[in-house]
MDTraj code that builds the backbone (N, CA, C; nanometers):
import mdtraj as md
import numpy as np

residues = "MET ALA ASP ILE LEU ALA THR ILE ARG GLY ILE VAL TRP ASP GLU THR GLY THR GLU SER GLU LEU ASP GLY GLY THR ARG LEU ASP ASN VAL SER GLY TRP ASP SER VAL ALA MET ALA SER VAL LEU MET ALA ILE GLU ASP ARG PHE ASP LEU THR ILE ASP ARG ASP GLN LEU ASP GLY VAL GLN SER PHE GLY ASP LEU VAL ARG LEU VAL VAL ALA GLY HIS SER ALA".split()
xyz = np.array([
    [0.2341, -1.2115, 2.3289],
    [0.1457, -1.1498, 2.2311],
    [-0.0007, -1.1795, 2.2633],
    [-0.0285, -1.3014, 2.3107],
    [-0.1662, -1.3372, 2.3440],
    [-0.2206, -1.2477, 2.4551],
    [-0.1337, -1.2122, 2.5517],
    [-0.1766, -1.1232, 2.6598],
    [-0.2093, -0.9844, 2.6062],
    [-0.1272, -0.9349, 2.5143],
    [-0.1508, -0.8035, 2.4541],
    [-0.2816, -0.8053, 2.3773],
    [-0.3026, -0.9096, 2.2979],
    [-0.4251, -0.9217, 2.2194],
    [-0.5470, -0.9238, 2.3103],
    [-0.5421, -1.0025, 2.4165],
    [-0.6550, -1.0114, 2.5095],
    [-0.6801, -0.8785, 2.5804],
    [-0.5739, -0.8089, 2.6151],
    [-0.5878, -0.6792, 2.6815],
    [-0.6517, -0.5771, 2.5875],
    [-0.6055, -0.5727, 2.4642],
    [-0.6615, -0.4776, 2.3673],
    [-0.8072, -0.5124, 2.3374],
    [-0.8368, -0.6411, 2.3252],
    [-0.9758, -0.6832, 2.3024],
    [-1.0632, -0.6337, 2.4177],
    [-1.0160, -0.6502, 2.5405],
    [-1.0914, -0.6036, 2.6567],
    [-1.1111, -0.4531, 2.6563],
    [-1.0091, -0.3802, 2.6165],
    [-1.0199, -0.2339, 2.6087],
    [-1.1255, -0.1946, 2.5052],
    [-1.1208, -0.2568, 2.3880],
    [-1.2194, -0.2256, 2.2835],
    [-1.3595, -0.2580, 2.3341],
    [-1.3757, -0.3729, 2.3978],
    [-1.5072, -0.4094, 2.4508],
    [-1.5542, -0.3081, 2.5553],
    [-1.4660, -0.2695, 2.6469],
    [-1.5032, -0.1732, 2.7514],
    [-1.5435, -0.0390, 2.6924],
    [-1.4664, 0.0078, 2.5964],
    [-1.4893, 0.1426, 2.5431],
    [-1.6048, 0.1496, 2.4437],
    [-1.6405, 0.0374, 2.3806],
    [-1.7521, 0.0387, 2.2856],
    [-1.8808, -0.0121, 2.3491],
    [-1.8684, -0.0733, 2.4659],
    [-1.9867, -0.1267, 2.5325],
    [-2.0426, -0.2503, 2.4648],
    [-1.9597, -0.3211, 2.3919],
    [-2.0035, -0.4412, 2.3218],
    [-1.8987, -0.5494, 2.3342],
    [-1.9348, -0.6691, 2.3016],
    [-1.8392, -0.7793, 2.2975],
    [-1.8395, -0.8385, 2.1572],
    [-1.8259, -0.7518, 2.0580],
    [-1.8184, -0.7960, 1.9191],
    [-1.7013, -0.8913, 1.9040],
    [-1.7167, -0.9882, 1.8147],
    [-1.6068, -1.0796, 1.7881],
    [-1.4935, -1.0007, 1.7231],
    [-1.3736, -1.0161, 1.7759],
    [-1.2577, -0.9426, 1.7252],
    [-1.1471, -1.0398, 1.6918],
    [-1.1085, -1.0411, 1.5653],
    [-0.9909, -1.1170, 1.5248],
    [-0.9072, -1.0251, 1.4368],
    [-0.7955, -1.0726, 1.3902],
    [-0.7034, -0.9891, 1.3157],
    [-0.7635, -0.9176, 1.1967],
    [-0.8616, -0.9783, 1.1327],
    [-0.9208, -0.9192, 1.0135],
    [-1.0441, -0.8343, 1.0381],
    [-1.0887, -0.8259, 1.1629],
    [-1.2091, -0.7474, 1.1931],
    [-1.1833, -0.5997, 1.1684],
    [-1.2596, -0.5415, 1.0776],
    [-1.2478, -0.3974, 1.0517],
    [-1.3085, -0.3227, 1.1704],
    [-1.2348, -0.2242, 1.2186],
    [-1.2806, -0.1496, 1.3359],
    [-1.4132, -0.0799, 1.3108],
    [-1.4347, -0.0299, 1.1886],
    [-1.5611, 0.0388, 1.1613],
    [-1.6799, -0.0580, 1.1547],
    [-1.6546, -0.1891, 1.1618],
    [-1.7617, -0.2880, 1.1687],
    [-1.7905, -0.3325, 1.3117],
    [-1.7137, -0.2817, 1.4073],
    [-1.7344, -0.3168, 1.5479],
    [-1.8529, -0.2356, 1.5997],
    [-1.9480, -0.3050, 1.6596],
    [-2.0642, -0.2378, 1.7157],
    [-2.0192, -0.1350, 1.8195],
    [-2.0685, -0.0130, 1.8073],
    [-2.0339, 0.0933, 1.9016],
    [-1.9089, 0.1711, 1.8649],
    [-1.8425, 0.1341, 1.7527],
    [-1.7190, 0.2021, 1.7125],
    [-1.7529, 0.3336, 1.6442],
    [-1.6971, 0.4411, 1.6944],
    [-1.7076, 0.5724, 1.6318],
    [-1.5840, 0.6515, 1.6718],
    [-1.5786, 0.7784, 1.6367],
    [-1.4587, 0.8573, 1.6647],
    [-1.4348, 0.8731, 1.8147],
    [-1.5405, 0.8796, 1.8918],
    [-1.5258, 0.8907, 2.0374],
    [-1.4703, 0.7607, 2.0945],
    [-1.5230, 0.6479, 2.0480],
    [-1.4722, 0.5183, 2.0936],
    [-1.3260, 0.5019, 2.0542],
    [-1.2913, 0.5438, 1.9335],
    [-1.1528, 0.5325, 1.8892],
    [-1.0604, 0.6128, 1.9803],
    [-1.0984, 0.7358, 2.0111],
    [-1.0171, 0.8192, 2.0994],
    [-1.0053, 0.7549, 2.2374],
    [-1.1150, 0.7016, 2.2886],
    [-1.1138, 0.6369, 2.4203],
    [-1.0272, 0.5123, 2.4199],
    [-1.0361, 0.4327, 2.3139],
    [-0.9545, 0.3115, 2.3019],
    [-0.8069, 0.3488, 2.2979],
    [-0.7732, 0.4478, 2.2180],
    [-0.6324, 0.4883, 2.2067],
    [-0.5784, 0.5405, 2.3391],
    [-0.6567, 0.6213, 2.4099],
    [-0.6115, 0.6715, 2.5404],
    [-0.5932, 0.5574, 2.6398],
    [-0.6856, 0.4625, 2.6410],
    [-0.6753, 0.3488, 2.7318],
    [-0.5545, 0.2620, 2.6974],
    [-0.5281, 0.2432, 2.5689],
    [-0.4108, 0.1658, 2.5264],
    [-0.2828, 0.2369, 2.5681],
    [-0.2786, 0.3676, 2.5461],
    [-0.1599, 0.4442, 2.5857],
    [-0.1350, 0.4323, 2.7358],
    [-0.2409, 0.4429, 2.8145],
    [-0.2273, 0.4318, 2.9602],
    [-0.1851, 0.2912, 3.0020],
    [-0.2504, 0.1915, 2.9474],
    [-0.2245, 0.0523, 2.9880],
    [-0.0847, 0.0066, 2.9498],
    [-0.0391, 0.0459, 2.8302],
    [0.0896, -0.0019, 2.7805],
    [0.2008, 0.1024, 2.7919],
    [0.1709, 0.2156, 2.8548],
    [0.2681, 0.3236, 2.8715],
    [0.3311, 0.3611, 2.7373],
    [0.2440, 0.3889, 2.6396],
    [0.2847, 0.4258, 2.5039],
    [0.2314, 0.5630, 2.4689],
    [0.2930, 0.6234, 2.3708],
    [0.2378, 0.7422, 2.3067],
    [0.2163, 0.7070, 2.1611],
    [0.0933, 0.7185, 2.1160],
    [0.0606, 0.6881, 1.9772],
    [0.0407, 0.8197, 1.9047],
    [0.1268, 0.8444, 1.8072],
    [0.1174, 0.9662, 1.7272],
    [0.0115, 0.9506, 1.6193],
    [-0.0451, 1.0601, 1.5815],
    [-0.1504, 1.0602, 1.4796],
    [-0.1049, 0.9929, 1.3504],
    [0.0203, 1.0175, 1.3093],
    [0.0686, 0.9576, 1.1848],
    [0.0807, 0.8059, 1.1950],
    [0.0932, 0.7517, 1.3152],
    [0.0985, 0.6065, 1.3340],
    [-0.0368, 0.5422, 1.3059],
    [-0.1419, 0.6212, 1.3101],
    [-0.2765, 0.5687, 1.2904],
    [-0.3128, 0.5523, 1.1430],
    [-0.2325, 0.6114, 1.0540],
    [-0.2573, 0.5947, 0.9105],
    [-0.2523, 0.4471, 0.8768],
    [-0.3542, 0.3985, 0.8148],
    [-0.3582, 0.2584, 0.7751],
    [-0.4133, 0.1647, 0.8807],
    [-0.4417, 0.2138, 1.0001],
    [-0.5014, 0.1275, 1.1031],
    [-0.6508, 0.1193, 1.0743],
    [-0.6897, 0.0051, 1.0190],
    [-0.8297, -0.0150, 0.9830],
    [-0.8910, -0.1380, 1.0478],
    [-0.8048, -0.2285, 1.0933],
    [-0.8561, -0.3529, 1.1508],
    [-0.8056, -0.3704, 1.2941],
    [-0.8667, -0.4644, 1.3625],
    [-0.8226, -0.4980, 1.4972],
    [-0.6783, -0.5464, 1.4933],
    [-0.6438, -0.6233, 1.3923],
    [-0.5067, -0.6717, 1.3769],
    [-0.4078, -0.5578, 1.3593],
    [-0.4463, -0.4547, 1.2825],
    [-0.3602, -0.3371, 1.2655],
    [-0.3356, -0.2702, 1.4003],
    [-0.4402, -0.2598, 1.4803],
    [-0.4291, -0.1971, 1.6122],
    [-0.3358, -0.2778, 1.7031],
    [-0.3501, -0.4079, 1.7010],
    [-0.2638, -0.4944, 1.7822],
    [-0.1183, -0.4807, 1.7367],
    [-0.0944, -0.4825, 1.6058],
    [0.0429, -0.4688, 1.5540],
    [0.1039, -0.3343, 1.5948],
    [0.0225, -0.2295, 1.5949],
    [0.0704, -0.0975, 1.6370],
    [0.1190, -0.1013, 1.7823],
    [0.0414, -0.1655, 1.8669],
    [0.0768, -0.1750, 2.0086],
    [0.1994, -0.2641, 2.0274],
    [0.2041, -0.3766, 1.9584],
    [0.3185, -0.4668, 1.9706],
    [0.4463, -0.3954, 1.9270],
    [0.4390, -0.3214, 1.8172],
    [0.5563, -0.2479, 1.7678],
    [0.5994, -0.1418, 1.8690],
    [0.5053, -0.0712, 1.9267],
    [0.5369, 0.0318, 2.0246],
    [0.5831, -0.0257, 2.1568],
    [0.5288, -0.1409, 2.1915],
    [0.5629, -0.2055, 2.3176],
    [0.7056, -0.2630, 2.3135],
    [0.7468, -0.3090, 2.1984],
    [0.8793, -0.3701, 2.1877],
    [0.9877, -0.2697, 2.1546],
    [0.9474, -0.1456, 2.1267],
    [1.0476, -0.0419, 2.0913],
    [1.1212, 0.0085, 2.2126],
])
top = md.Topology()
chain = top.add_chain()
for i, resn in enumerate(residues, 1):
    res = top.add_residue(resn, chain, resSeq=i)
    for name in ("N", "CA", "C"):
        top.add_atom(name, md.element.get_by_symbol(name[0]), res)
traj = md.Trajectory(xyz[None], top)
């Protein structure tokens, strides 16, 4: 799980151009550089890196970095 968390943190940093502090409770809309384009880029990078497909309905309720990590962990273990 620590590897997944570190990988997702790196993806968010790369796609937003910032190294905002990210922990489970960090709201994504509070991340410097986060917008709809960054979100799309982060999701595409996550899908590529983890060989996942994230459906739009899976994004309902994803508001924090922790939510994003849980989404990937759930998809990765499925």
